[in-house]
TORDO-681529 format. One record per residue (C-alpha): residue in one letter; x, y, z; residue number from 1; chain. Coordinates in steps of 0.05 Angstrom, whole numbers, plus 5000, padded with zeros to 4 digits. Example, Ala and Ser with C-alpha at 12.3 -4.5 7.8 and 13.67 -1.06 7.14 Angstrom:
<pts>
+------+------+------+------+-----+-------+
: rest :    x :    y :    z :  nr : kette :
+------+------+------+------+-----+-------+
:    a : 5246 : 4910 : 5156 :   1 :     A :
:    s : 5273 : 4979 : 5143 :   2 :     A :
+------+------+------+------+-----+-------+
</pts>
This chain:
<pts>
+------+------+------+------+-----+-------+
: rest :    x :    y :    z :  nr : kette :
+------+------+------+------+-----+-------+
:    m : 5002 : 5004 : 5000 :   1 :     A :
:    t : 5023 : 5067 : 4979 :   2 :     A :
:    v : 5006 : 5141 : 4974 :   3 :     A :
:    n : 4993 : 5160 : 4901 :   4 :     A :
:    l : 4983 : 5233 : 4899 :   5 :     A :
:    i : 5004 : 5291 : 4945 :   6 :     A :
:    i : 4973 : 5360 : 4944 :   7 :     A :
:    g : 5027 : 5399 : 4974 :   8 :     A :
:    g : 5005 : 5470 : 4983 :   9 :     A :
:    a : 4997 : 5526 : 4979 :  10 :     A :
:    s : 4965 : 5543 : 5045 :  11 :     A :
:    k : 4898 : 5581 : 5035 :  12 :     A :
:    a : 4898 : 5570 : 4960 :  13 :     A :
:    g : 4840 : 5521 : 4959 :  14 :     A :
:    s : 4866 : 5458 : 4986 :  15 :     A :
:    t : 4809 : 5445 : 5033 :  16 :     A :
:    a : 4761 : 5450 : 4978 :  17 :     A :
:    i : 4801 : 5402 : 4939 :  18 :     A :
:    y : 4801 : 5352 : 4997 :  19 :     A :
:    d : 4729 : 5361 : 5008 :  20 :     A :
:    i : 4713 : 5354 : 4932 :  21 :     A :
:    l : 4758 : 5291 : 4920 :  22 :     A :
:    r : 4734 : 5254 : 4978 :  23 :     A :
:    q : 4664 : 5249 : 4948 :  24 :     A :
:    n : 4689 : 5208 : 4889 :  25 :     A :
:    n : 4699 : 5133 : 4904 :  26 :     A :
:    a : 4762 : 5130 : 4855 :  27 :     A :
:    f : 4798 : 5173 : 4911 :  28 :     A :
:    f : 4815 : 5157 : 4978 :  29 :     A :
:    l : 4830 : 5209 : 5031 :  30 :     A :
:    p : 4840 : 5197 : 5100 :  31 :     A :
:    q : 4789 : 5229 : 5153 :  32 :     A :
:    r : 4842 : 5275 : 5172 :  33 :     A :
:    k : 4865 : 5327 : 5122 :  34 :     A :
:    e : 4934 : 5354 : 5137 :  35 :     A :
:    l : 4984 : 5297 : 5157 :  36 :     A :
:    h : 5047 : 5339 : 5148 :  37 :     A :
:    y : 5090 : 5273 : 5158 :  38 :     A :
:    f : 5146 : 5292 : 5105 :  39 :     A :
:    s : 5155 : 5361 : 5137 :  40 :     A :
:    r : 5157 : 5336 : 5212 :  41 :     A :
:    s : 5229 : 5349 : 5220 :  42 :     A :
:    f : 5223 : 5420 : 5201 :  43 :     A :
:    l : 5158 : 5434 : 5238 :  44 :     A :
:    e : 5184 : 5403 : 5302 :  45 :     A :
:    k : 5235 : 5463 : 5306 :  46 :     A :
:    t : 5178 : 5516 : 5299 :  47 :     A :
:    v : 5129 : 5503 : 5353 :  48 :     A :
:    t : 5124 : 5565 : 5399 :  49 :     A :
:    g : 5071 : 5602 : 5367 :  50 :     A :
:    p : 5000 : 5598 : 5395 :  51 :     A :
:    g : 4968 : 5529 : 5374 :  52 :     A :
:    d : 5034 : 5510 : 5339 :  53 :     A :
:    k : 5052 : 5455 : 5389 :  54 :     A :
:    a : 4981 : 5429 : 5384 :  55 :     A :
:    v : 4988 : 5423 : 5313 :  56 :     A :
:    f : 5058 : 5386 : 5313 :  57 :     A :
:    d : 5030 : 5340 : 5363 :  58 :     A :
:    e : 4976 : 5312 : 5312 :  59 :     A :
:    i : 5028 : 5297 : 5260 :  60 :     A :
:    p : 5048 : 5215 : 5249 :  61 :     A :
:    s : 5115 : 5200 : 5282 :  62 :     A :
:    s : 5131 : 5144 : 5235 :  63 :     A :
:    f : 5116 : 5118 : 5163 :  64 :     A :
:    i : 5078 : 5060 : 5192 :  65 :     A :
:    d : 5032 : 5111 : 5233 :  66 :     A :
:    y : 5027 : 5153 : 5168 :  67 :     A :
:    l : 5008 : 5096 : 5126 :  68 :     A :
:    s : 4957 : 5075 : 5178 :  69 :     A :
:    y : 4913 : 5133 : 5156 :  70 :     A :
:    y : 4905 : 5094 : 5092 :  71 :     A :
:    d : 4891 : 5025 : 5117 :  72 :     A :
:    k : 4818 : 5029 : 5091 :  73 :     A :
:    k : 4841 : 5045 : 5020 :  74 :     A :
:    k : 4812 : 4996 : 4966 :  75 :     A :
:    p : 4866 : 4973 : 4917 :  76 :     A :
:    s : 4837 : 5012 : 4859 :  77 :     A :
:    q : 4835 : 5078 : 4897 :  78 :     A :
:    v : 4882 : 5133 : 4887 :  79 :     A :
:    a : 4908 : 5153 : 4958 :  80 :     A :
:    v : 4920 : 5225 : 4970 :  81 :     A :
:    d : 4956 : 5263 : 5022 :  82 :     A :
:    v : 4934 : 5341 : 5024 :  83 :     A :
:    s : 4989 : 5375 : 5065 :  84 :     A :
:    p : 5000 : 5449 : 5050 :  85 :     A :
:    s : 5067 : 5455 : 5090 :  86 :     A :
:    y : 5105 : 5411 : 5039 :  87 :     A :
:    l : 5109 : 5476 : 4995 :  88 :     A :
:    f : 5139 : 5522 : 5046 :  89 :     A :
:    h : 5183 : 5466 : 5070 :  90 :     A :
:    h : 5202 : 5446 : 5003 :  91 :     A :
:    d : 5265 : 5405 : 5028 :  92 :     A :
:    s : 5211 : 5353 : 5041 :  93 :     A :
:    a : 5219 : 5335 : 4965 :  94 :     A :
:    e : 5277 : 5290 : 4984 :  95 :     A :
:    l : 5244 : 5249 : 5037 :  96 :     A :
:    i : 5180 : 5245 : 4989 :  97 :     A :
:    a : 5221 : 5223 : 4936 :  98 :     A :
:    r : 5259 : 5174 : 4975 :  99 :     A :
:    t : 5196 : 5143 : 5011 : 100 :     A :
:    l : 5147 : 5144 : 4953 : 101 :     A :
:    p : 5185 : 5142 : 4888 : 102 :     A :
:    d : 5124 : 5136 : 4843 : 103 :     A :
:    v : 5083 : 5188 : 4878 : 104 :     A :
:    k : 5056 : 5253 : 4839 : 105 :     A :
:    v : 5054 : 5319 : 4871 : 106 :     A :
:    i : 5005 : 5378 : 4860 : 107 :     A :
:    f : 5007 : 5447 : 4878 : 108 :     A :
:    l : 4951 : 5495 : 4879 : 109 :     A :
:    l : 4979 : 5566 : 4878 : 110 :     A :
:    r : 4945 : 5636 : 4892 : 111 :     A :
:    r : 4958 : 5705 : 4879 : 112 :     A :
:    p : 5016 : 5716 : 4937 : 113 :     A :
:    e : 4986 : 5780 : 4966 : 114 :     A :
:    d : 4914 : 5747 : 4971 : 115 :     A :
:    k : 4943 : 5680 : 4997 : 116 :     A :
:    v : 4984 : 5712 : 5054 : 117 :     A :
:    f : 4924 : 5757 : 5072 : 118 :     A :
:    s : 4880 : 5696 : 5073 : 119 :     A :
:    q : 4931 : 5662 : 5117 : 120 :     A :
:    y : 4931 : 5721 : 5167 : 121 :     A :
:    m : 4854 : 5715 : 5168 : 122 :     A :
:    h : 4857 : 5643 : 5185 : 123 :     A :
:    l : 4897 : 5652 : 5246 : 124 :     A :
:    l : 4854 : 5717 : 5263 : 125 :     A :
:    g : 4793 : 5671 : 5262 : 126 :     A :
:    e : 4820 : 5621 : 5307 : 127 :     A :
:    g : 4836 : 5671 : 5360 : 128 :     A :
:    r : 4910 : 5659 : 5352 : 129 :     A :
:    e : 4928 : 5726 : 5320 : 130 :     A :
:    k : 4919 : 5786 : 5361 : 131 :     A :
:    l : 4951 : 5838 : 5313 : 132 :     A :
:    n : 4927 : 5874 : 5251 : 133 :     A :
:    f : 4957 : 5848 : 5186 : 134 :     A :
:    e : 5008 : 5903 : 5179 : 135 :     A :
:    e : 5031 : 5893 : 5248 : 136 :     A :
:    g : 5038 : 5820 : 5238 : 137 :     A :
:    l : 5081 : 5836 : 5178 : 138 :     A :
:    k : 5129 : 5876 : 5222 : 139 :     A :
:    q : 5133 : 5819 : 5272 : 140 :     A :
:    e : 5151 : 5767 : 5222 : 141 :     A :
:    l : 5225 : 5769 : 5231 : 142 :     A :
:    n : 5218 : 5763 : 5308 : 143 :     A :
:    r : 5168 : 5712 : 5303 : 144 :     A :
:    k : 5218 : 5671 : 5261 : 145 :     A :
:    a : 5272 : 5681 : 5303 : 146 :     A :
:    l : 5227 : 5659 : 5365 : 147 :     A :
:    g : 5208 : 5592 : 5329 : 148 :     A :
:    f : 5137 : 5607 : 5306 : 149 :     A :
:    a : 5106 : 5558 : 5252 : 150 :     A :
:    d : 5108 : 5576 : 5177 : 151 :     A :
:    m : 5036 : 5601 : 5182 : 152 :     A :
:    w : 5058 : 5662 : 5220 : 153 :     A :
:    l : 5110 : 5679 : 5168 : 154 :     A :
:    y : 5063 : 5715 : 5120 : 155 :     A :
:    r : 5106 : 5753 : 5077 : 156 :     A :
:    e : 5159 : 5698 : 5069 : 157 :     A :
:    s : 5106 : 5644 : 5053 : 158 :     A :
:    g : 5083 : 5683 : 4991 : 159 :     A :
:    y : 5147 : 5659 : 4950 : 160 :     A :
:    y : 5135 : 5593 : 4910 : 161 :     A :
:    a : 5190 : 5593 : 4857 : 162 :     A :
:    d : 5246 : 5560 : 4896 : 163 :     A :
:    a : 5192 : 5509 : 4921 : 164 :     A :
:    i : 5171 : 5490 : 4857 : 165 :     A :
:    a : 5242 : 5485 : 4826 : 166 :     A :
:    n : 5261 : 5441 : 4882 : 167 :     A :
:    f : 5205 : 5394 : 4873 : 168 :     A :
:    q : 5213 : 5392 : 4795 : 169 :     A :
:    d : 5288 : 5380 : 4804 : 170 :     A :
:    t : 5279 : 5323 : 4860 : 171 :     A :
:    l : 5218 : 5286 : 4834 : 172 :     A :
:    g : 5224 : 5303 : 4758 : 173 :     A :
:    p : 5184 : 5355 : 4723 : 174 :     A :
:    d : 5132 : 5305 : 4697 : 175 :     A :
:    k : 5112 : 5285 : 4767 : 176 :     A :
:    v : 5102 : 5355 : 4788 : 177 :     A :
:    k : 5040 : 5392 : 4766 : 178 :     A :
:    v : 5021 : 5467 : 4785 : 179 :     A :
:    f : 4950 : 5496 : 4782 : 180 :     A :
:    l : 4930 : 5566 : 4793 : 181 :     A :
:    f : 4873 : 5581 : 4844 : 182 :     A :
:    d : 4844 : 5635 : 4799 : 183 :     A :
:    d : 4830 : 5575 : 4745 : 184 :     A :
:    f : 4804 : 5529 : 4800 : 185 :     A :
:    i : 4756 : 5583 : 4820 : 186 :     A :
:    r : 4733 : 5602 : 4751 : 187 :     A :
:    d : 4722 : 5530 : 4727 : 188 :     A :
:    p : 4737 : 5475 : 4780 : 189 :     A :
:    d : 4713 : 5419 : 4736 : 190 :     A :
:    v : 4770 : 5435 : 4685 : 191 :     A :
:    v : 4822 : 5432 : 4743 : 192 :     A :
:    l : 4789 : 5367 : 4769 : 193 :     A :
:    r : 4791 : 5330 : 4704 : 194 :     A :
:    e : 4864 : 5353 : 4695 : 195 :     A :
:    i : 4879 : 5323 : 4765 : 196 :     A :
:    c : 4845 : 5259 : 4744 : 197 :     A :
:    k : 4884 : 5254 : 4678 : 198 :     A :
:    f : 4948 : 5268 : 4719 : 199 :     A :
:    v : 4941 : 5205 : 4763 : 200 :     A :
:    g : 4918 : 5161 : 4707 : 201 :     A :
:    l : 4843 : 5166 : 4715 : 202 :     A :
:    k : 4788 : 5178 : 4662 : 203 :     A :
:    d : 4768 : 5253 : 4661 : 204 :     A :
:    s : 4694 : 5235 : 4658 : 205 :     A :
:    q : 4693 : 5231 : 4739 : 206 :     A :
:    v : 4636 : 5271 : 4767 : 207 :     A :
:    f : 4646 : 5316 : 4826 : 208 :     A :
:    d : 4601 : 5365 : 4866 : 209 :     A :
:    t : 4638 : 5432 : 4864 : 210 :     A :
:    n : 4580 : 5470 : 4899 : 211 :     A :
:    l : 4615 : 5476 : 4962 : 212 :     A :
:    k : 4638 : 5524 : 5018 : 213 :     A :
:    s : 4693 : 5492 : 5054 : 214 :     A :
:    n : 4722 : 5552 : 5089 : 215 :     A :
:    v : 4702 : 5615 : 5117 : 216 :     A :
:    s : 4742 : 5671 : 5144 : 217 :     A :
:    g : 4733 : 5732 : 5187 : 218 :     A :
:    s : 4743 : 5763 : 5255 : 219 :     A :
:    p : 4710 : 5714 : 5304 : 220 :     A :
:    r : 4650 : 5739 : 5341 : 221 :     A :
:    s : 4672 : 5707 : 5409 : 222 :     A :
:    l : 4742 : 5706 : 5417 : 223 :     A :
:    l : 4736 : 5653 : 5476 : 224 :     A :
:    l : 4698 : 5608 : 5428 : 225 :     A :
:    a : 4751 : 5614 : 5375 : 226 :     A :
:    q : 4805 : 5598 : 5418 : 227 :     A :
:    m : 4768 : 5537 : 5444 : 228 :     A :
:    m : 4765 : 5511 : 5374 : 229 :     A :
:    s : 4833 : 5530 : 5352 : 230 :     A :
:    p : 4893 : 5475 : 5355 : 231 :     A :
:    n : 4906 : 5457 : 5429 : 232 :     A :
:    r : 4904 : 5399 : 5476 : 233 :     A :
:    f : 4834 : 5398 : 5487 : 234 :     A :
:    t : 4812 : 5398 : 5409 : 235 :     A :
:    n : 4863 : 5344 : 5399 : 236 :     A :
:    f : 4832 : 5300 : 5457 : 237 :     A :
:    l : 4757 : 5308 : 5427 : 238 :     A :
:    r : 4789 : 5289 : 5359 : 239 :     A :
:    r : 4814 : 5226 : 5381 : 240 :     A :
:    r : 4754 : 5208 : 5422 : 241 :     A :
:    l : 4696 : 5228 : 5371 : 242 :     A :
:    p : 4678 : 5187 : 5315 : 243 :     A :
:    p : 4716 : 5198 : 5254 : 244 :     A :
:    g : 4700 : 5263 : 5216 : 245 :     A :
:    i : 4644 : 5283 : 5270 : 246 :     A :
:    g : 4696 : 5331 : 5305 : 247 :     A :
:    a : 4715 : 5367 : 5244 : 248 :     A :
:    w : 4642 : 5375 : 5219 : 249 :     A :
:    v : 4626 : 5404 : 5289 : 250 :     A :
:    r : 4686 : 5450 : 5289 : 251 :     A :
:    r : 4670 : 5477 : 5221 : 252 :     A :
:    r : 4599 : 5487 : 5238 : 253 :     A :
:    l : 4618 : 5525 : 5294 : 254 :     A :
:    r : 4669 : 5567 : 5259 : 255 :     A :
:    i : 4616 : 5589 : 5208 : 256 :     A :
:    l : 4570 : 5614 : 5266 : 257 :     A :
:    n : 4627 : 5645 : 5300 : 258 :     A :
:    t : 4655 : 5687 : 5241 : 259 :     A :
:    g : 4636 : 5761 : 5235 : 260 :     A :
:    t : 4662 : 5814 : 5191 : 261 :     A :
:    k : 4721 : 5810 : 5149 : 262 :     A :
:    p : 4773 : 5860 : 5150 : 263 :     A :
:    k : 4799 : 5878 : 5077 : 264 :     A :
:    l : 4872 : 5887 : 5054 : 265 :     A :
:    s : 4889 : 5958 : 5046 : 266 :     A :
:    c : 4906 : 5979 : 4978 : 267 :     A :
:    d : 4977 : 6007 : 5001 : 268 :     A :
:    t : 4990 : 5943 : 5029 : 269 :     A :
:    r : 4967 : 5903 : 4966 : 270 :     A :
:    t : 5011 : 5943 : 4919 : 271 :     A :
:    e : 5072 : 5941 : 4970 : 272 :     A :
:    l : 5066 : 5863 : 4972 : 273 :     A :
:    g : 5054 : 5860 : 4898 : 274 :     A :
:    t : 5117 : 5895 : 4881 : 275 :     A :
:    y : 5153 : 5856 : 4935 : 276 :     A :
:    y : 5137 : 5786 : 4897 : 277 :     A :
:    n : 5144 : 5809 : 4825 : 278 :     A :
:    d : 5214 : 5775 : 4814 : 279 :     A :
:    d : 5194 : 5712 : 4846 : 280 :     A :
:    i : 5133 : 5710 : 4805 : 281 :     A :
:    i : 5173 : 5717 : 4741 : 282 :     A :
:    r : 5214 : 5662 : 4761 : 283 :     A :
:    l : 5155 : 5618 : 4775 : 284 :     A :
:    e : 5122 : 5631 : 4707 : 285 :     A :
:    k : 5186 : 5606 : 4675 : 286 :     A :
:    l : 5184 : 5542 : 4712 : 287 :     A :
:    i : 5107 : 5528 : 4700 : 288 :     A :
:    g : 5111 : 5556 : 4625 : 289 :     A :
:    r : 5055 : 5603 : 4632 : 290 :     A :
:    s : 5033 : 5671 : 4658 : 291 :     A :
:    t : 4999 : 5676 : 4722 : 292 :     A :
:    g : 4969 : 5745 : 4713 : 293 :     A :
:    w : 4996 : 5763 : 4780 : 294 :     A :
:    r : 5040 : 5817 : 4759 : 295 :     A :
:    s : 4982 : 5857 : 4730 : 296 :     A :
:    a : 4967 : 5917 : 4777 : 297 :     A :
:    s : 4895 : 5900 : 4772 : 298 :     A :
:    n : 4863 : 5847 : 4813 : 299 :     A :
:    d : 4787 : 5834 : 4806 : 300 :     A :
:    q : 4756 : 5829 : 4876 : 301 :     A :
:    s : 4692 : 5814 : 4845 : 302 :     A :
:    v : 4703 : 5735 : 4833 : 303 :     A :
:    n : 4654 : 5698 : 4873 : 304 :     A :
:    h : 4696 : 5649 : 4916 : 305 :     A :
:    k : 4637 : 5606 : 4928 : 306 :     A :
:    i : 4676 : 5545 : 4948 : 307 :     A :
:    y : 4733 : 5579 : 4988 : 308 :     A :
+------+------+------+------+-----+-------+
</pts>
């Protein structure tokens, strides 16, 4: 038994939606727990000092046998999928992936960097872990990194993609690495899903329900409730005691009910970040052989993110 497909990031670029959609189709097998992070464990264990970071790390499988146990109910005909966004930021995980799963294929779903990092901030804000506004969080990034905060807190740094894609292409081979853009997924998810099927050797006639809303973001109505649902020893305990999938469903419903207004990314900060990532985007476009459209000054905010 092995894992056939890894969806390695980026975080806040639709990986939860992909996870929810693929789980509906019997051609795929995805474990009850979405993010296993096994191949980035050695990197994550050094960054556990931020609020909730240690609780996230404690849930990562400690051995390859433990990792594979999440797939013990997989049928021989199914494509086993690991959705772990941390593999993009910790892209040296490519070496362990190639060594352990030599036939695996890897997909990255990438989002316009300034939108991705702000959504990442909103995720931590919604969990009650982030107390600062976005601009203050950016200013604290180097200090947080020095203190050993996890990559979710490194907003600006996590918006770089080119080094990670190059490393995975070099390590696994370019034919085993495929990149999709979040914009394409939002615009026409069926096209992306058909391409995923073809990439793993399935017929592209598979049927998926894409009318989902997998994640919500915004300031929490109740900070106490948000902190109770965020990664901690109590939520880890409940996850182990409740029937598979029930805890995640309850947490998601409570998160929706507790989500209030959503702050907006200021025009000045958006412009500053867009300029900051420009060179990296140029490198990325050369690696994937297509334009991203991210170097344009315009950014249409009217897109209906119905599944994110």
